[in-house]
C-alpha positions, 0 to 999 in steps of 0.5 A: 712423479714416478721417479720421485716415488721410486726414490722414497725407499732410499730416503726413508729409514724404515727401521726407525719409527717416529716417536709418535709411532712408537708411543711412549717409552716407559722407564721402569725401575731397573737393576744394572749389573756388572759382568761379574754380578758383584756390583749392582746399580738400582735406578729408580725413576721419579716419572714413568717416562724417565723425566725429572729426578732419579734415585740411585743405589749401588750395592756390592754383593747385596750390600749397599755402598752408596745411594743418591738422588740426581736431577736427571734419570739415566735411561741406560747404564753400564757397570764395570767390575770395578764398580764404575757406572756410566749412562745417559739420560734426559731431564724431560724424558727421551721422547720429549719433542721440545727444546726445554730439555737437557741431555745428561752423560754421567759416570759414578765412581764406586764411592758414589762420586759423580765423575762425569755429568756432561750436559747438552741442551736439546734442540727440537727436531726438524722433522715431524713427530721426532724426539728432540736432539741429542737422542742416544741409541746405546752405550758401550765401554772399554773394560780395560780403560776408563773410556766409554761411548755414547751412540748418538742418533743423527738429527737428520733422520733421512741421512741416518748417520750415528755419532759416537761421543767418547768419554773418559772417567778421568775427565768431565768433558767429552773427549771426541766425536766420531762418525764411523765411516762404514756408514758409507758402505752401500754407496747409496743403493740401500740403508745401513743401520748400526745395531751394536758395537763394543771395544775389543780387548788388547787392541785399540779397535771397536767391533761394530755390527750393521744391519744392511738393507739393499734396495736393489735386490729382493728375495721373494717379496723382501729387500735383501737384509744382510749382516755386516761387521767392521773393526773401527780404529781410533780415527773412526776408519774401518780397517776390516769388513765382513759381510753375510749376505741375506743373513736376515732374510726368510724368503720361504717364510713370509709370515716368519720374517718379522719374528726372525728379525726380532730374534736375531736382534734379541740374540745379538750378533756380537757374541763376545770378545776375549783378550788379545784381539779375539772376537766372536760374531753370529752367522744367523743363517748357518746358526754358527758362532764364528771366531776371529783374531786380529793382530798387527800386520807384519810391517805394523802398517795395518791389521790382519784378521784370521778366522780361528774356528766356529762353533754351533749357535745355542740360542739363550733360554728365555728368561723366567719372570717371577710373578709379582704380587701387586696390591689390589686397588679399589677404584672410586666409582664416579657419578654417571654423566647425563647427556642433555638436549642439544643446545642451539647451534652457536655462531661458528664452532668455537671455542674448540677443545678437540677435533678429529676427521671423519669419512666423506669430509665430515669432522667432529669437535668437542667444544666448551659450553656455557660458563659452567666448568666441565660443560661441553658440546660434541658436534658432528659437522659436514664439510660444508659446515652443516651440523648433523648432530650435537649433544651436550654433557657435563663432566663430574669434577673428579673426571679430569680431562676427556679421553679423546679417540680418532673417528670410529 
């Protein structure tokens, strides 16, 4: 048994909480801008979880170009400086756990024409409390071509390998599916999570940022967490790799470790790409942005990467938020609920509406009582079936359902 327990850190992807642990993912009305800021796509969900139809409005320099309504709501979008918008969404929201849902990958032309609407029916996860699949992790596009990539999470949450679904705005179908081979880099001794990726300019390569956790090494009480960067070719093979060991550890500041990790994720370690194969990455410990140049080798059989300098990293200023004047809503008071005398204990404990477990094997149940709508009985019961306490009540018609908490 001890051997099995020792293996658990290798099997559990600690950086990916389940849908139940994360809670609902709220999708707010959002504006997505092109890099120049010239084009802006406004996406207005019809449901706070991104389920159901969405409304879209594209503007250029503040002037509306088109608007439309689709059966799906895009939950993440990228907009190019040519006015093309690409993204992904779900008909029942990203965290839906049932299979009656579809995953949409879409692309809009600058004219509003729907160029791509690739639909994949979702399947329920084989793991408890997990969202249905496919479930996307992000999207990135090639500003120099019509290609874009949707990062799709692995249905096997223990394996945790990400797939790259490649699309072209000139084709309604998916072009290819790849699993970047750098996933295999830790040889089973730890976990590797793909944090971000982007296309390079001027060369047919992608730059990937991996967050490594080595379960065989520790700094203080924490496993060693390193930043790894790789260049991935068109076939999904890694042609270059660079690691910054323990770049995300603060061994002398246990309390600040989590905050530091969140800062690094917020800053992003991919600090930009430039023409002719230049790219910049962040070394978090040294607070440096290092710049590299990738070019074909002399015999054109591979790639050569050269360091061409570094600059001090300056954390971006926190975004300022303009307070929104929200309307004041007056809540309608409901009449009080009168607690009745305890009714006689029914034979059995049904019909049960809700239940929760408590201390010492006790549990409590909420069951319907009588023929009158909204009448309930709350009962506390021991593990042997002895009724400790019962109280009846009737809800006002306006109250709707009963909020239910765990045992307190």
